[in-house]
TORKOL-4160 file (C-alpha; in steps of 0.2 Angstrom, whole numbers, padded with zeros to 4 digits, m for minus):
186
<pt num="1" X="m0176" Y="m0294" Z="m0582"/>
<pt num="2" X="m0169" Y="m0278" Z="m0585"/>
<pt num="3" X="m0178" Y="m0267" Z="m0598"/>
<pt num="4" X="m0163" Y="m0258" Z="m0603"/>
<pt num="5" X="m0158" Y="m0274" Z="m0612"/>
<pt num="6" X="m0171" Y="m0274" Z="m0624"/>
<pt num="7" X="m0161" Y="m0263" Z="m0636"/>
<pt num="8" X="m0147" Y="m0275" Z="m0635"/>
<pt num="9" X="m0159" Y="m0291" Z="m0638"/>
<pt num="10" X="m0164" Y="m0285" Z="m0655"/>
<pt num="11" X="m0145" Y="m0287" Z="m0662"/>
<pt num="12" X="m0140" Y="m0301" Z="m0650"/>
<pt num="13" X="m0145" Y="m0321" Z="m0649"/>
<pt num="14" X="m0139" Y="m0320" Z="m0631"/>
<pt num="15" X="m0138" Y="m0303" Z="m0623"/>
<pt num="16" X="m0154" Y="m0301" Z="m0613"/>
<pt num="17" X="m0161" Y="m0317" Z="m0621"/>
<pt num="18" X="m0151" Y="m0327" Z="m0607"/>
<pt num="19" X="m0157" Y="m0318" Z="m0594"/>
<pt num="20" X="m0177" Y="m0321" Z="m0599"/>
<pt num="21" X="m0173" Y="m0339" Z="m0600"/>
<pt num="22" X="m0162" Y="m0340" Z="m0583"/>
<pt num="23" X="m0175" Y="m0329" Z="m0573"/>
<pt num="24" X="m0189" Y="m0337" Z="m0581"/>
<pt num="25" X="m0203" Y="m0323" Z="m0575"/>
<pt num="26" X="m0219" Y="m0329" Z="m0576"/>
<pt num="27" X="m0231" Y="m0325" Z="m0590"/>
<pt num="28" X="m0241" Y="m0315" Z="m0579"/>
<pt num="29" X="m0226" Y="m0307" Z="m0571"/>
<pt num="30" X="m0221" Y="m0303" Z="m0591"/>
<pt num="31" X="m0237" Y="m0296" Z="m0595"/>
<pt num="32" X="m0239" Y="m0286" Z="m0578"/>
<pt num="33" X="m0221" Y="m0277" Z="m0578"/>
<pt num="34" X="m0217" Y="m0276" Z="m0596"/>
<pt num="35" X="m0233" Y="m0278" Z="m0609"/>
<pt num="36" X="m0247" Y="m0269" Z="m0598"/>
<pt num="37" X="m0236" Y="m0253" Z="m0594"/>
<pt num="38" X="m0228" Y="m0250" Z="m0610"/>
<pt num="39" X="m0244" Y="m0255" Z="m0620"/>
<pt num="40" X="m0250" Y="m0238" Z="m0609"/>
<pt num="41" X="m0237" Y="m0227" Z="m0620"/>
<pt num="42" X="m0246" Y="m0227" Z="m0637"/>
<pt num="43" X="m0264" Y="m0224" Z="m0630"/>
<pt num="44" X="m0257" Y="m0209" Z="m0617"/>
<pt num="45" X="m0247" Y="m0202" Z="m0632"/>
<pt num="46" X="m0261" Y="m0203" Z="m0644"/>
<pt num="47" X="m0272" Y="m0194" Z="m0632"/>
<pt num="48" X="m0258" Y="m0181" Z="m0629"/>
<pt num="49" X="m0254" Y="m0177" Z="m0647"/>
<pt num="50" X="m0273" Y="m0178" Z="m0651"/>
<pt num="51" X="m0277" Y="m0165" Z="m0639"/>
<pt num="52" X="m0260" Y="m0153" Z="m0640"/>
<pt num="53" X="m0256" Y="m0155" Z="m0659"/>
<pt num="54" X="m0270" Y="m0167" Z="m0668"/>
<pt num="55" X="m0272" Y="m0155" Z="m0682"/>
<pt num="56" X="m0254" Y="m0160" Z="m0688"/>
<pt num="57" X="m0259" Y="m0177" Z="m0690"/>
<pt num="58" X="m0278" Y="m0174" Z="m0695"/>
<pt num="59" X="m0287" Y="m0157" Z="m0694"/>
<pt num="60" X="m0303" Y="m0165" Z="m0694"/>
<pt num="61" X="m0303" Y="m0175" Z="m0678"/>
<pt num="62" X="m0309" Y="m0169" Z="m0662"/>
<pt num="63" X="m0302" Y="m0170" Z="m0645"/>
<pt num="64" X="m0316" Y="m0183" Z="m0640"/>
<pt num="65" X="m0311" Y="m0194" Z="m0656"/>
<pt num="66" X="m0292" Y="m0195" Z="m0651"/>
<pt num="67" X="m0297" Y="m0200" Z="m0634"/>
<pt num="68" X="m0309" Y="m0214" Z="m0639"/>
<pt num="69" X="m0294" Y="m0219" Z="m0651"/>
<pt num="70" X="m0283" Y="m0220" Z="m0639"/>
<pt num="71" X="m0296" Y="m0230" Z="m0627"/>
<pt num="72" X="m0299" Y="m0244" Z="m0640"/>
<pt num="73" X="m0281" Y="m0244" Z="m0646"/>
<pt num="74" X="m0277" Y="m0249" Z="m0629"/>
<pt num="75" X="m0289" Y="m0262" Z="m0627"/>
<pt num="76" X="m0284" Y="m0269" Z="m0645"/>
<pt num="77" X="m0265" Y="m0269" Z="m0637"/>
<pt num="78" X="m0270" Y="m0279" Z="m0624"/>
<pt num="79" X="m0279" Y="m0293" Z="m0635"/>
<pt num="80" X="m0265" Y="m0293" Z="m0649"/>
<pt num="81" X="m0250" Y="m0298" Z="m0635"/>
<pt num="82" X="m0259" Y="m0314" Z="m0630"/>
<pt num="83" X="m0265" Y="m0317" Z="m0647"/>
<pt num="84" X="m0248" Y="m0316" Z="m0654"/>
<pt num="85" X="m0240" Y="m0327" Z="m0641"/>
<pt num="86" X="m0251" Y="m0340" Z="m0647"/>
<pt num="87" X="m0248" Y="m0338" Z="m0665"/>
<pt num="88" X="m0229" Y="m0339" Z="m0662"/>
<pt num="89" X="m0234" Y="m0356" Z="m0652"/>
<pt num="90" X="m0244" Y="m0361" Z="m0668"/>
<pt num="91" X="m0231" Y="m0356" Z="m0679"/>
<pt num="92" X="m0217" Y="m0366" Z="m0670"/>
<pt num="93" X="m0229" Y="m0382" Z="m0668"/>
<pt num="94" X="m0231" Y="m0382" Z="m0687"/>
<pt num="95" X="m0213" Y="m0382" Z="m0690"/>
<pt num="96" X="m0211" Y="m0395" Z="m0676"/>
<pt num="97" X="m0201" Y="m0385" Z="m0664"/>
<pt num="98" X="m0202" Y="m0390" Z="m0647"/>
<pt num="99" X="m0207" Y="m0374" Z="m0641"/>
<pt num="100" X="m0215" Y="m0369" Z="m0623"/>
<pt num="101" X="m0230" Y="m0357" Z="m0622"/>
<pt num="102" X="m0219" Y="m0346" Z="m0610"/>
<pt num="103" X="m0205" Y="m0344" Z="m0624"/>
<pt num="104" X="m0218" Y="m0338" Z="m0636"/>
<pt num="105" X="m0226" Y="m0327" Z="m0624"/>
<pt num="106" X="m0209" Y="m0318" Z="m0618"/>
<pt num="107" X="m0207" Y="m0316" Z="m0637"/>
<pt num="108" X="m0225" Y="m0309" Z="m0640"/>
<pt num="109" X="m0221" Y="m0297" Z="m0624"/>
<pt num="110" X="m0203" Y="m0291" Z="m0629"/>
<pt num="111" X="m0205" Y="m0289" Z="m0647"/>
<pt num="112" X="m0216" Y="m0274" Z="m0648"/>
<pt num="113" X="m0207" Y="m0264" Z="m0636"/>
<pt num="114" X="m0198" Y="m0254" Z="m0649"/>
<pt num="115" X="m0214" Y="m0248" Z="m0654"/>
<pt num="116" X="m0221" Y="m0245" Z="m0640"/>
<pt num="117" X="m0206" Y="m0234" Z="m0635"/>
<pt num="118" X="m0207" Y="m0226" Z="m0654"/>
<pt num="119" X="m0226" Y="m0218" Z="m0648"/>
<pt num="120" X="m0215" Y="m0205" Z="m0637"/>
<pt num="121" X="m0210" Y="m0197" Z="m0655"/>
<pt num="122" X="m0230" Y="m0191" Z="m0653"/>
<pt num="123" X="m0222" Y="m0176" Z="m0643"/>
<pt num="124" X="m0216" Y="m0170" Z="m0658"/>
<pt num="125" X="m0229" Y="m0162" Z="m0670"/>
<pt num="126" X="m0221" Y="m0171" Z="m0686"/>
<pt num="127" X="m0229" Y="m0184" Z="m0696"/>
<pt num="128" X="m0215" Y="m0189" Z="m0706"/>
<pt num="129" X="m0203" Y="m0189" Z="m0690"/>
<pt num="130" X="m0215" Y="m0200" Z="m0682"/>
<pt num="131" X="m0217" Y="m0211" Z="m0697"/>
<pt num="132" X="m0197" Y="m0214" Z="m0699"/>
<pt num="133" X="m0198" Y="m0217" Z="m0680"/>
<pt num="134" X="m0211" Y="m0230" Z="m0682"/>
<pt num="135" X="m0201" Y="m0238" Z="m0696"/>
<pt num="136" X="m0186" Y="m0239" Z="m0686"/>
<pt num="137" X="m0197" Y="m0247" Z="m0672"/>
<pt num="138" X="m0202" Y="m0259" Z="m0683"/>
<pt num="139" X="m0185" Y="m0265" Z="m0689"/>
<pt num="140" X="m0180" Y="m0266" Z="m0672"/>
<pt num="141" X="m0195" Y="m0277" Z="m0669"/>
<pt num="142" X="m0192" Y="m0289" Z="m0682"/>
<pt num="143" X="m0174" Y="m0290" Z="m0674"/>
<pt num="144" X="m0183" Y="m0296" Z="m0657"/>
<pt num="145" X="m0193" Y="m0308" Z="m0667"/>
<pt num="146" X="m0178" Y="m0316" Z="m0677"/>
<pt num="147" X="m0167" Y="m0317" Z="m0660"/>
<pt num="148" X="m0180" Y="m0321" Z="m0648"/>
<pt num="149" X="m0186" Y="m0336" Z="m0658"/>
<pt num="150" X="m0168" Y="m0342" Z="m0662"/>
<pt num="151" X="m0164" Y="m0339" Z="m0642"/>
<pt num="152" X="m0179" Y="m0346" Z="m0633"/>
<pt num="153" X="m0184" Y="m0358" Z="m0645"/>
<pt num="154" X="m0167" Y="m0366" Z="m0645"/>
<pt num="155" X="m0165" Y="m0365" Z="m0664"/>
<pt num="156" X="m0149" Y="m0372" Z="m0672"/>
<pt num="157" X="m0153" Y="m0368" Z="m0690"/>
<pt num="158" X="m0153" Y="m0348" Z="m0694"/>
<pt num="159" X="m0163" Y="m0352" Z="m0710"/>
<pt num="160" X="m0177" Y="m0360" Z="m0701"/>
<pt num="161" X="m0176" Y="m0346" Z="m0688"/>
<pt num="162" X="m0178" Y="m0334" Z="m0700"/>
<pt num="163" X="m0192" Y="m0342" Z="m0709"/>
<pt num="164" X="m0201" Y="m0343" Z="m0694"/>
<pt num="165" X="m0198" Y="m0327" Z="m0689"/>
<pt num="166" X="m0203" Y="m0320" Z="m0705"/>
<pt num="167" X="m0220" Y="m0328" Z="m0705"/>
<pt num="168" X="m0222" Y="m0321" Z="m0687"/>
<pt num="169" X="m0215" Y="m0303" Z="m0692"/>
<pt num="170" X="m0226" Y="m0301" Z="m0706"/>
<pt num="171" X="m0241" Y="m0305" Z="m0694"/>
<pt num="172" X="m0235" Y="m0294" Z="m0682"/>
<pt num="173" X="m0232" Y="m0280" Z="m0694"/>
<pt num="174" X="m0250" Y="m0283" Z="m0700"/>
<pt num="175" X="m0257" Y="m0282" Z="m0683"/>
<pt num="176" X="m0248" Y="m0265" Z="m0680"/>
<pt num="177" X="m0254" Y="m0258" Z="m0696"/>
<pt num="178" X="m0273" Y="m0264" Z="m0690"/>
<pt num="179" X="m0270" Y="m0255" Z="m0673"/>
<pt num="180" X="m0264" Y="m0239" Z="m0683"/>
<pt num="181" X="m0281" Y="m0240" Z="m0693"/>
<pt num="182" X="m0290" Y="m0240" Z="m0676"/>
<pt num="183" X="m0281" Y="m0222" Z="m0673"/>
<pt num="184" X="m0283" Y="m0216" Z="m0691"/>
<pt num="185" X="m0302" Y="m0221" Z="m0693"/>
<pt num="186" X="m0309" Y="m0218" Z="m0676"/>
């Protein structure tokens, strides 16, 4: 799977989704080649921003606290991805959608990619810029959830896919906000 297709996947029901289904990389491969490396971006960027311009975000946080927050954030991300896969699978079962755990895991791995990439905005020492970038990333992640549910779970009804995506996206946004609290409260 080509990671350059991820932006297109947020706006297409086929695009890279057909390739994910055709290639069918294992869950371990998806996790090791996509989730693990991309989930390293936010902690590394939190660490960088904390050491280089942490006072822009919170003048009362020490570099050691930024480092601890980055480590905790990484561990929480590693738990969140499989938890979201299980949640998506549960939502599919509740809606009587015959979904494989693989399809749900693929969505859980690919959907947060824009959020992971948005952490690169921490190179810019501007809170408003980073909030705006995160907002755009959230919209793209929601698009990936909706398109992924429709494509990989073989949905035929837009409304049903949208309903499932709304539930999954709401929990995903809540999970991301909880992850942000790790950084802000640590």
